[in-house]
N, C-alpha and C positions, 0 to 999 in steps of 0.2 A: 357751616352748611347745616341746614335743617335735617333732622333724621329722616323725614319723609322723602326729601330729595335724594339723600344717599341711598335709601332703599330702592327708589325708582331707577337710579343710575345702575345699581347692582343688578336689578332685574333685567334691564336692557342689555347690559354687557353679557349676562348669562344667556339671554335669548339669542344674541348675535353669535355667541360661541356654539350654541346648539345648532343653529342654521349652518354654520361653517362645518360642523362635524358631519352634516348630512351630504357632504360633497367629496369627490375624489380629488386629491391634489398630489402632484409630483413636484418636488423642488430640489434644485442642486445649486452648489456654489463651488467655485475653484479660484484659487489665488496662488500667485508665484512672484518671487522677487529675487533680484540679483543681489549679491553681497557687495558691500562697499569696500573698496581697496583690495579687491581680489579674494575676499572672504566668501565662504559659502552663503547662499541665500536661503530662502524658505519656500515651502510648497504645502498647501493645505486644500482639502476638498471635503464637502459634505453632500449627503444625498438622503432624501426622505420621501416616503410615500405614505399617505393616509387615505384609505378607501372607505367606501360606504358598502358594507356587506363583506362577503368572504371571497372576493375575486383574487386572482393571482397577481403577485407583484414581485419586483426585483429592485434592490438598491445595491450599489457598489461604488466604492471609492478607491483611489490609488494616489499616493504621493511619493515622489522620489526626489531626493536632494543630492547635490554634488556639483559637478561642473555645469550641468544643466538641471534646473529645477522644474519638475513637471507634476501637475496635479490634474485629476479628472474625477468627475462624479456623474453617475447615471442613476435615474430613478424612473421606473415604468410600472404601470399597473392598470388593471381593468376591473371595473365594478359595474353595478347596475346603472350607473350614470354615464359611463363611457370609458374611453381609453385616454390615459394621460402619460406623456413622456417628457422628461427633462434631461438634458445633457450639457454639462459645462466642463471646460478644460482650460488650462493655463500653462504657459511655458516661459521660462526666463533663464538665460545663460549668464555666466559671469561677464562675458563680453557680448556686444551686439544688442539686440532688441528683446523686448518682452511682449507676449501676446496672450490674450484671453478671449474666449468666446463662449456663447451659450445658445442653445437651440431648444425650443419648447413647443410641444404640439399637444392639443387637446381635441379629441373627436367625441362629440356628444352622442347620446343614443338617438338623437333626432337628425344626425348627419351634419350638424354644425361643426366646422373646423376652425379652431383658433390657433394661430402660430405667432411666435416671437423669436427674434434673433438679436443678439447683442455682441459686439466685438470691440476690443480696445487694443491699440498698439502703442507701446512706449519705446522711444528710441533716443539715444544720446544721453548725456549726463554721466555722472559717476555711478549712479545706482538707479534701478528701475523696478517698479512694482505694478502689477496688474491684477484685477479681480473681475470676474463675470459671474452673475447669478441670475437665476430665472425660475419660473414656476408655470405650471399648466394645471388648470382645474376644470372639472365639469360638475354640474350640480343636477339634482333630481328634477329640476324644472326645465331641463334642456339647454340651459345657458352654459357657456364655457368661456374661459378666458386664458390668456397667456401673457406673462409679463417678462421683461428682460431688463437687466441693468449691467452696465460696464463702466469701470473706473480704472484710472491709471495715475501713476505719479513718477516723476523723475527728480533726482537730486543733483544739483550742480549743473543746471542747464538741461537741454533736451526738449523733446516735444511729445505730446500725448494726443492721439486721435481716437475718438470713441464714436460708436454708431449703434443705435437701437432701432428696431422696427417691430410693429405688431400688426396683425391682420386677422380678420374674422370673415369667413365666407360660408355660404350655404345656410342651412337651417331648415325649419319645418316648411313644408309647402303650404301655401294658403289654401283654405277650403272656401269655395264660393257656393252659396246656396241659392238655387233658382227654383221657382215654382214651375211645375209641369202639369199637363192635363191628366196624366196617369198617376203621378205621384205628387204628394203634397210638397216634398222637398227632394231635390236631386243634388248630390254633392259632386262638384267638379274640381279636380286638382289641377293646379297650374303646372306646366312643363318647364318652368324657369330653372329648376334644379338640375336638369339634364344637360345644360350648356357646359 
């Protein structure tokens, strides 16, 4: 690769990182598995919040292993871009089924709300594992997003059912400019956001 191309790619990657640093983001992940042959399984969780400015934030994780393996992570924070929340949890016993889920919500400073949910259920087989992860982010331009993922696995037969969904509602109200006899421009806001 030519040196100029490498330099250009490096500058672009750096610029994308700088843009991402100017946004608040909450992210979590939780995973649990049952042990094979009656052995203990595993549980793990992560939580992270990165904000723009000095707003308040909280991140917390918990993982317990034994007859029932349980993990959960929560990340929430507020900054000048909006409020972001992410919560993920997973549970798997030595017998029975395994479940993991995630819920993510972003509320931008302009009122735009983005949500996502993901869930997975693993049942049957000799061993089961599940993982759910998600993130919610708001940026300084009023945009927000929420992502979710859910995966599962069974060993020795069984069935895995997974579901994810993301939605975005609201946002800035459009401003319509009209000419009037007394004023050169009159701003009129739409009432669609009140529904």
